[in-house]
N, C-alpha and C positions, 0 to 999 in steps of 0.2 A: 870140854866147851863148859867157859864159865857160868857164873851166873844173869851176867849184866842180854847176853847174848840167847841163851835158854830160853828166860822170860820173852825177848823181843821175838823172839820166834815163834812161840808160844799166842803172843798177842798178834801177829802175824796172819795165824792158820786162815783165817776168816775170811780176808783181804785178799794176801798176797802181798808187797811187799810195800809196806805204808809204810815201817817205822825203823829206826834201825837202831838197835846198841847205843848210837851213842845219845838219842834221844830220850829215851832210860835214863844214860847215864846224868847227862846236862839236868833234865827236866830233879832227879834224886838230890843231883848237888843244890840244886837254887831253889828247891820245896815250890814247885808250882811247874804248869804245864807249860814247858817247852822247847817240845817237838818241833822240828823244822818247817812243819807244814798245818795248819790246820786240823785236815784229815787224819795224819798221826796225833796229834795232841785230844784225840777224839776220842782216837781210838787205847789210847793210854790213860782215856779216864775213865775204864773197866779194869785197872792192872790190881785194885785190890780189891775186886770182886772174882776176876780167875785167877791171882797169885797166892800160893799158900805165905801166907804173912813170914813164917820162914824164911825162905827163898827172899822175899824179898829185901828183910833184915840184909842177908847174904849178899845181896846183890848192892845197898845203899853201901855195905861197911868195904865192901872190894873196891865201889867208885871213889871211896875217899869222903865218904856223908855218915853224917850223925841219923840216927831212928826217932832221934827231934826232926831232922828236915823232911824225913819219909814220912814223919807223918802231917808235918805242912804239906805238903804234894798230897794225901790226900783229903787233907781239908779242902784246897783248893780242889780234886776234881770232886768233892762235892759241890763247890758253889758253880763247880758247870754243868751241873744237873747229873754226875754220874749217881749211881746206887749206891748207898751205905753198907758197909760191911762188917758185919757185926762182928766176924770171926779177925779182921782186922782190930777193930776196937776192943776187941777181948785180947788182943793177940798186947796191945800195948799198954794194956788199963795198969795202972800204978809204974809203969816204966819211966815215963817222959816229966 
């Protein structure tokens, strides 16, 4: 299973089939929440709290984007009232 599918399955665990791997890939590529539905974007807002930063980075590279775009997505989740992720912030500190 690739990183994108693994993360999407993990994020769906509490909700059922809410978001798909493409929602995650699209959001990482553009650096903002871009799921096909508002509910899927809301679930994806917890990506950085629920997922290990190394897996998110692997996923970003897997879909052909950068760590910088992943960090833009993180900032967008904060703008949408998602909780901060000290783990993500530590992982990317000094790398961008």
